[in-house]
C-alpha positions in Angstrom: -10.0 26.1 38.5 -13.7 26.0 39.6 -14.2 29.7 39.0 -12.6 29.3 35.6 -15.0 26.6 34.7 -18.1 28.4 35.9 -17.1 31.4 33.9 -16.4 29.3 30.7 -19.5 27.2 30.9 -22.0 29.6 32.5 -22.9 26.8 35.0 -22.2 26.6 38.7 -20.0 24.0 40.4 -22.2 24.0 43.5 -20.8 20.7 44.9 -17.7 19.3 46.6 -16.2 16.5 44.4 -14.2 13.5 45.5 -11.0 12.6 43.9 -9.6 9.0 43.9 -6.1 8.4 42.9 -5.4 4.7 41.9 -1.9 3.3 41.8 -2.9 -0.1 40.4 -2.8 0.3 36.7 -4.3 -3.1 36.1 -7.3 -2.3 38.1 -7.7 1.1 36.4 -7.5 -0.5 33.0 -10.1 -3.1 34.0 -12.5 -0.4 35.1 -12.1 1.7 31.9 -11.6 -1.1 29.4 -8.8 0.9 27.7 -5.1 1.3 28.2 -5.4 4.9 26.8 -7.7 6.4 29.4 -6.0 8.2 32.3 -9.0 9.5 34.2 -12.8 9.3 34.3 -15.7 10.9 36.1 -18.6 9.3 38.0 -21.3 11.9 38.0 -23.7 10.0 40.1 -21.2 10.0 42.9 -19.6 13.4 42.1 -16.3 11.4 41.8 -13.2 11.8 39.7 -11.0 8.7 39.4 -7.3 9.2 38.1 -4.6 6.7 37.1 -2.0 8.3 39.3 1.2 6.8 38.0 0.5 7.8 34.4 -1.2 11.2 35.2 1.8 12.2 37.4 4.4 11.6 34.7 3.7 15.1 33.4 3.1 17.3 36.5 1.9 20.1 34.2 -1.1 18.1 33.0 -2.4 17.3 36.5 -4.4 20.5 36.8 -5.7 20.1 33.3 -6.9 16.5 34.1 -8.7 17.7 37.2 -10.3 20.5 35.2 -11.4 18.1 32.5 -13.0 15.7 34.9 -14.6 18.5 37.0 -16.1 19.7 33.8 -17.8 16.4 33.2 -19.3 16.6 36.7 -20.5 20.1 36.2 -22.2 19.3 32.9 -23.9 16.2 34.1 -25.1 17.9 37.3 -27.1 20.5 35.1 -27.7 18.4 31.9 -27.9 14.8 32.9 -28.7 13.5 29.3 -26.0 15.4 27.4 -24.8 13.5 24.3 -21.4 11.8 24.8 -19.7 13.6 21.9 -20.9 17.1 23.2 -19.9 16.2 26.7 -16.3 15.2 25.7 -16.0 18.0 23.1 -16.9 20.7 25.6 -14.7 19.3 28.4 -11.7 19.2 26.1 -12.3 22.7 24.9 -12.8 24.0 28.5 -9.6 22.3 29.8 -7.2 23.6 27.3 -7.6 20.8 24.8 -6.7 18.0 27.2 -8.6 14.7 26.7 -8.6 11.7 29.0 -6.4 9.8 26.6 -2.7 9.5 26.5 -0.8 11.8 24.0 0.3 8.7 22.1 -3.4 8.3 21.0 -2.9 10.7 18.0 -3.5 9.0 14.7 -4.2 10.3 11.2 -5.2 13.9 10.7 -8.9 14.6 10.7 -8.4 16.3 7.4 -7.1 13.0 5.9 -10.0 11.1 7.4 -12.5 13.7 6.3 -11.3 13.6 2.7 -11.5 9.7 2.8 -15.1 9.8 4.1 -14.3 7.8 7.1 -15.5 10.2 9.9 -17.9 8.9 12.5 -21.5 10.1 12.4 -22.2 12.3 15.5 -25.4 10.4 16.2 -23.3 7.2 16.6 -21.5 9.0 19.5 -24.4 10.1 21.4 -24.3 7.3 24.0 -21.0 5.4 23.5 -17.6 5.8 22.0 -15.9 3.0 20.1 -14.0 0.4 22.2 -11.1 0.0 19.8 -8.2 2.3 20.3 -8.3 3.8 16.8 -12.0 4.5 16.9 -11.8 5.8 20.5 -9.1 8.3 19.5 -11.1 9.4 16.5 -14.2 9.9 18.6 -12.3 12.2 21.0 -10.7 14.2 18.1 -14.1 14.6 16.3 -15.8 15.7 19.5 -13.2 18.4 20.1 -13.1 19.5 16.4 -16.9 20.0 16.3 -16.8 22.2 19.4 -13.8 24.2 18.0 -15.7 24.7 14.8 -18.8 26.0 16.8 -16.7 28.4 18.8 -14.8 29.7 15.8 -18.0 30.2 13.7 -20.4 31.4 16.4 -18.2 32.9 19.0 -17.1 31.7 22.6 -20.5 32.6 24.0 -22.2 30.0 21.8 -21.3 27.2 24.2 -22.7 28.8 27.4 -25.8 29.8 25.5 -26.2 26.2 24.2 -25.7 24.7 27.7 -28.2 27.2 29.2 -30.8 26.2 26.6 -30.2 22.4 27.4 -30.3 23.1 31.1 -33.8 24.8 30.6 -35.1 21.6 29.0 -34.8 22.2 25.2 -34.0 19.2 23.1 -30.5 19.1 21.5 -32.1 20.1 18.1 -34.1 22.9 19.5 -31.1 24.2 21.4 -28.9 24.3 18.3 -31.6 26.1 16.3 -32.4 28.7 19.1 -28.7 29.4 19.9 -26.9 28.9 16.5 -29.7 29.4 14.1 -29.0 26.1 12.4 -30.0 22.4 12.7 -27.6 19.8 14.2 -27.5 18.0 10.8 -26.6 21.1 8.9 -23.9 22.0 11.5 -22.4 18.6 11.1 -22.4 18.9 7.3 -20.7 22.3 7.5 -18.2 21.0 10.0 -17.4 18.0 7.8 -16.9 20.4 4.8 -14.6 22.6 6.9 -12.1 19.8 7.7 -12.4 17.7 4.6 -10.8 20.3 2.3 -7.4 20.8 0.7 -6.8 24.1 2.7 -7.4 22.2 5.9 -5.1 19.5 4.9 -2.5 22.1 3.8 -2.7 23.7 7.2 -2.2 20.3 8.9 0.9 19.8 6.8 2.3 23.2 7.5 1.7 22.7 11.3 3.5 19.4 11.1 6.0 20.2 8.4 9.0 18.6 10.1 7.2 15.3 10.7 6.1 15.3 7.0 9.6 16.1 5.9 11.1 13.2 8.0 8.3 10.9 6.7 9.0 11.7 3.1 12.7 11.3 3.7 12.1 7.9 5.2 9.9 6.9 2.2 12.7 8.0 -0.2 15.2 5.9 1.7 13.0 2.9 1.5 12.4 3.4 -2.2 16.1 3.8 -2.9 16.9 0.7 -1.0 14.3 -1.3 -2.9 15.7 0.0 -6.3 19.2 -1.0 -5.2 18.0 -4.5 -4.3 16.2 -5.0 -7.6 19.2 -3.7 -9.6 21.6 -6.0 -7.7 19.5 -9.0 -8.4 19.2 -8.1 -12.1 23.0 -7.8 -12.3 23.5 -11.1 -10.6 21.0 -12.8 -12.9 22.8 -11.3 -16.0 26.2 -12.6 -14.7 24.8 -16.0 -14.2 23.4 -16.1 -17.7 26.9 -15.1 -19.1 28.5 -18.0 -17.3 26.1 -20.6 -18.8 28.0 -22.5 -21.6 26.7 -21.8 -25.1 25.3 -18.3 -24.3 26.4 -15.8 -26.9 
């Protein structure tokens, strides 16, 4: 896992991290401030802390969780002031898409959110992520989406090159211009355009076609029931009017 990360990031994991497994969920949630988080890293102590009961529910995710947290430690060892969104986005990308949030966190598609204009500005995610569950999930999804966009447009080597530039002391803006030939603001605009389009929304629908079908079927059932209730009430009112003496 360490070798894989070093190859993916172009940075060395030249340290021995400590892993703390907590069995007390209440204590873990108090430390993180969120019931969705299952693990977190403490770079200053080269420490990974994992909510063991929840993380162990899916044994296949254990390796990915460790890889994700180790990625945080590697990034902060070489680039202490890396923005939060870039940090989380790269760690999700490097650990096979896994975030530190439970799978139930998924909300609306980024395509829907992008078309509604409700995406969070990247600069607002430099230091902190939102504390509410909906905003936190959106921040993680956006961070991953931006990195996916960079890799798809500029190639997988774009991330190691960007990290190398940041490690050498370039500012975030200068690193983006040197490695990708574009400004960060322009990149964010292009990324927003790429997800807030009808083709992107159509791709989401096709990927989740069965969920969409069941959702539409549920809406149809509710609409049918409402029509039935309205019709039944109208028939009852008409019958009551016919029973009133003197009605023609």
